Steps between C-alpha positions, in 0.01 A plus 500: 500500500339440163816323387489269802133414432584429138783273609271313740238463227760351264613252767137398552447446128812283477395298802156441346666407173703233676184363660333473161810321374473258793135439412591447133766246597246300701237517224753387239592201717129416523467520118277806530666671205228761455513598866880514492497728198258736676718507813822566311333769288389674818853465639641665187249785524608566857874478429612529138863455610437152647694249295339222699151614401589522130664156507204344678266655247714378211514146641123477540440644154738236364303230687185634333674478158478877460858536382460854371389618845777296665756662271382849599513412869853360477609804297370729777678288760827551314431873469458513878815294565727439197735277703231265628605147408149356547355754259757417232443128558122528471529710187742250349270211582205680340698587186610137470136392518427746220777346284712817521813300572764770441321750725438229759871415515588869544260536792612174661864607469411819687328291768819297548712817504275657765499186716789269401450280808157372393558152348153474346562812294818343360303184421223687317753700299671173410167365373460806277851458364417138414201622302726750324748225413784637717579182693841627614342788692224269622755262649689784667183628664392155614840454663447836674158383625653175627779689678243724668270211599684166482212314666243577226461200269318694227809695396713185480227321303483787249878487463461130425242579233742747342775238485253237376402715202868546419559124512739534797366186668750475784457865600122455479518191723705689759250787506198268523666299777563820694134595449383165644721554803350844556144369447506125577121467468470670160423208268552699178861582586560128550345397171708760314811360667400151390452615140851643477652193669342294223668734249830428674425124474496469879189285507561354845517847653195606297304203635586594859388858440176391329418262785545789740280716277223240510525483879458878517204502257355147500185599311676664206440274199771666290774420752395137534481483125858623459620266771327207329657587166848526645464174690394322181786654303748383763363145479278485809182411311304386804558812707457723197168342407387537860569873493314535171203319654504741792488791260132420458279529194689627197387732224579459129834679524606277788388193307735581210780579742465170684487313168835652397682423823361145511625441148845623598490268801395205286164465672290581196539383141406706195128462438431353845212666681571683820217416741404783735220477753542727801876456491776372274467129435826327413451265199575139578 
């Protein structure tokens, strides 16, 4: 009889622990970090074996920039469930934030081993390998992430960045193009595709991509600026100057940049003053 009562009491404590975890989840979503910490701490007190409670507590401590407390919470989560992929991932993320790259990679590798079907884990491990200078492993893991989630543009974009750093322009262009197809409204993927097309001397294709980029983000001065430069360099001075005007008021860095491209386009002679009011004025 006493054993049955003890069993019922334990079930009640675990049920209450889950309710405190639920409350902590809501408070964390509402940016009530202090309240979430209190709820998760209470959940841990009620059920020390709850991996969920330890992870929630670690996450909220990390949000509060209390990394030492977060580390302890994640360590207890792993003690409660050594094969928990989320616990290994969170620990790896925390160690990476603390510049403990080797330890972070080890934890992230364990996360991938525990849950090999999670594409984001492969992606994060790839990012750590990039930091460690192992681009071969990084590429392999990005390809795994893409195979697991072929519709996610981020993984294809990161593969493009890897190829770009290696100077593999065609491979980078293919990856960026795939990223734009996955995320057709992501302007940054488009502008990266345009940059590598310029490297490949495919200026016509780069112009088409930049025009699309400007349509997606019409108020982005940097994109209009790049489009204006490329138009001028391809000989369309009128359209290029129009895009530069639309870029709006320019700062000192932009002023020097415009001076250089206008000289290359033959619009500005050495020593000639570049007149700027609220936009780029083309010298007569």
